[in-house]
Every structure is written in C-alpha cells, then in structure tokens.
C-alpha positions in Angstrom: 5.2 0.2 1.2 3.8 -3.4 1.2 6.3 -4.3 4.0 5.0 -1.4 6.0 1.4 -2.6 5.6 2.4 -6.2 6.7 4.3 -4.8 9.8 1.3 -2.6 10.7 -1.1 -5.6 10.4 1.2 -7.8 12.5 1.5 -5.0 15.1 -2.3 -4.6 15.2 -2.8 -8.3 15.7 -0.2 -8.5 18.5 -1.8 -5.4 20.1 -5.3 -7.0 20.0 -3.9 -10.2 21.6 -2.3 -8.2 24.4 -5.5 -6.4 25.1 -7.4 -9.6 25.2 -4.9 -11.1 27.6 -5.1 -8.1 29.9 -8.9 -8.3 30.0 -8.7 -12.0 30.9 -6.2 -11.3 33.7 -8.4 -8.5 35.0 -11.4 -10.8 35.1 -9.4 -13.4 37.1 -8.3 -10.7 39.4 -11.9 -9.6 40.1 -12.9 -13.2 40.7 -10.5 -13.7 43.6 
C-alpha cells in the first residue's frame, strides 16, 4: 500500500505541474 501512496503523490505533483504550465501558456496567449 506504501507503493500506491508514493504513486499517488507523484501523480498529484505531476498533475499540479501540468496545471501550472497550462495557466502560464494561457497567460501568454492572452498577452498576444
């Protein structure tokens, strides 16, 4: 079950990074 927790944490971090990236791209898009 520990492995599952580690995988879930890694997935959450990756997800957060993806959202952050999307927001940055959206900001750039609006600035054009």
